[in-house]
C-alpha positions in Angstrom: 114.6 91.4 64.0 117.9 93.0 65.3 115.9 96.0 66.6 113.6 93.7 68.7 116.6 91.8 70.0 118.3 95.1 71.1 115.1 96.3 72.7 114.7 93.0 74.6 118.3 93.2 75.8 117.9 96.8 76.9 114.8 95.9 78.9 116.5 93.0 80.6 119.5 95.3 81.6 117.0 97.8 83.0 115.3 95.1 85.1 118.6 93.7 86.3 119.9 97.1 87.2 116.7 98.0 89.1 116.7 94.7 91.0 120.4 95.2 92.0 119.7 98.8 93.1 116.6 97.9 95.1 118.4 95.0 96.9 121.3 97.3 97.7 119.2 100.1 99.4 116.1 98.2 100.8 117.8 97.8 104.2 118.3 101.5 104.6 114.5 102.1 105.0 112.6 101.8 108.3 110.3 99.4 106.5 110.3 98.1 102.9 107.4 95.9 101.7 107.6 92.8 99.6 107.5 93.4 95.8 108.5 97.0 96.1 111.0 98.5 93.7 113.2 101.6 93.7 114.8 102.4 90.3 118.4 103.5 90.1 119.5 107.1 90.7 116.7 107.8 93.2 118.1 110.2 95.7 117.4 109.4 99.3 118.1 111.6 102.4 117.5 109.7 105.7 115.6 106.7 104.3 115.6 105.3 107.8 112.6 107.6 108.6 110.6 106.3 105.6 108.2 103.3 105.5 107.5 101.8 102.1 104.5 99.4 101.7 104.2 96.4 99.5 104.2 96.6 95.6 105.4 100.2 95.6 107.2 101.5 92.5 109.5 104.5 92.8 110.8 105.6 89.4 114.3 106.8 88.5 115.5 110.2 89.6 112.9 110.6 92.3 114.2 112.7 95.2 113.0 111.7 98.6 114.3 114.3 101.0 113.5 113.6 104.7 114.7 115.0 108.0 114.5 112.9 111.1 111.9 114.1 113.7 113.1 114.9 117.2 110.8 112.1 118.5 112.3 109.6 116.1 109.0 108.9 114.4 108.3 108.0 110.8 108.3 111.1 108.6 107.1 109.6 105.2 104.7 106.6 104.9 104.1 105.2 101.4 101.2 102.8 101.3 100.8 99.5 99.4 100.5 99.7 95.6 101.7 103.3 95.2 103.4 104.6 92.1 105.9 107.5 92.3 107.0 108.8 88.9 110.2 110.1 87.5 111.8 113.3 89.0 109.2 113.5 91.8 110.5 115.5 94.7 109.1 114.8 98.2 110.2 117.1 101.1 109.1 115.4 104.3 110.3 116.9 107.5 107.4 116.0 109.8 104.4 114.0 108.3 103.7 113.1 104.7 101.5 110.1 104.1 100.5 108.3 100.9 97.7 105.8 101.5 97.4 102.8 99.3 97.2 102.9 95.5 98.2 106.5 95.1 99.5 107.4 91.7 102.0 110.3 91.4 103.0 111.3 87.8 106.4 112.6 86.8 107.9 115.9 88.1 105.5 116.4 91.0 106.6 118.4 94.1 105.1 117.5 97.6 106.2 119.2 100.8 105.2 119.6 104.4 107.7 122.3 104.9 108.8 125.7 103.6 111.7 128.2 104.2 111.7 130.7 107.0 111.7 134.3 105.9 111.2 136.2 109.2 114.2 138.4 108.9 114.3 140.7 105.8 118.0 141.4 106.4 119.1 137.8 106.3 119.3 135.8 103.1 116.5 133.2 103.0 119.0 130.4 102.4 120.4 131.1 105.9 117.1 131.2 107.7 116.4 127.5 107.7 113.2 125.5 107.2 109.9 125.4 109.0 107.3 122.7 109.1 104.0 124.1 107.9 101.5 121.2 108.1 101.1 117.5 107.3 100.3 116.3 103.8 97.9 113.4 103.3 97.2 111.7 99.9 94.2 109.4 100.5 93.6 106.0 98.9 93.4 105.9 95.1 94.1 109.5 94.4 96.0 110.6 91.3 98.4 113.5 91.1 99.0 114.8 87.5 102.4 115.7 85.9 104.0 118.8 87.3 101.6 119.4 90.1 102.7 121.1 93.4 101.2 119.9 96.7 101.8 122.5 99.3 102.1 121.9 103.1 98.9 121.2 105.1 96.9 119.8 102.2 94.8 116.6 102.1 93.8 115.1 98.8 90.7 112.9 99.2 90.0 109.3 98.2 90.0 108.7 94.4 90.5 112.5 93.9 92.3 113.9 90.8 94.8 116.7 90.9 95.4 117.9 87.3 98.7 118.5 85.5 100.6 121.6 86.7 98.1 122.4 89.4 99.4 124.3 92.4 97.4 122.9 95.3 97.1 125.0 98.4 93.8 123.7 99.8 92.1 120.4 100.5 90.4 118.3 97.8 87.4 116.3 99.0 86.9 112.5 98.4 86.1 112.1 94.7 87.1 115.7 94.0 89.1 117.3 91.2 91.5 120.2 91.4 92.9 122.0 88.3 94.8 125.2 87.7 97.0 127.7 89.4 95.7 128.5 91.9 93.7 125.3 92.1 89.9 125.3 91.5 88.3 122.4 93.4 85.1 120.6 92.3 83.5 117.2 92.6 83.8 114.6 89.9 80.6 114.2 87.9 80.8 110.4 88.6 81.3 110.8 92.3 79.1 108.6 94.5 76.2 110.5 96.1 
């Protein structure tokens, strides 16, 4: 009985802490939809270039790293009903879009940018970053634990990217990608 009471109390404290955290940071985003939640200890760089839809859940320790565009446009769009797991790292310097109902498991890395490495005499850390291409995760896709989504990639509607996959090419609607490097195929139950 005592164990259940302690579990209930811990759950209540988590919910209260999340509500307080969300209330404190929601005004920092360019847009923040009703019913959306950001759990505590989520790291945010320039949330004023991020649009969050309705009923979005961003789990604890996610890192959303954005850089404002010269034109002042939105850099990261998160559609309605999206779920972003723990320790997810999104590097958005130009254009990363998650359509509605996208599910991203824990420890996923998504980026539209990479480091410059033009000068072999200069340490890479001092060469800056370069935008490589937009990233689009279409409606209803699922990105498995530990996957890496590289710049310039589109993941199709209701597609699946398996755990620990390194995705360097597009996945079609209802497609599947698994492995390193990713092998892409269509789901057996895909509509014809």
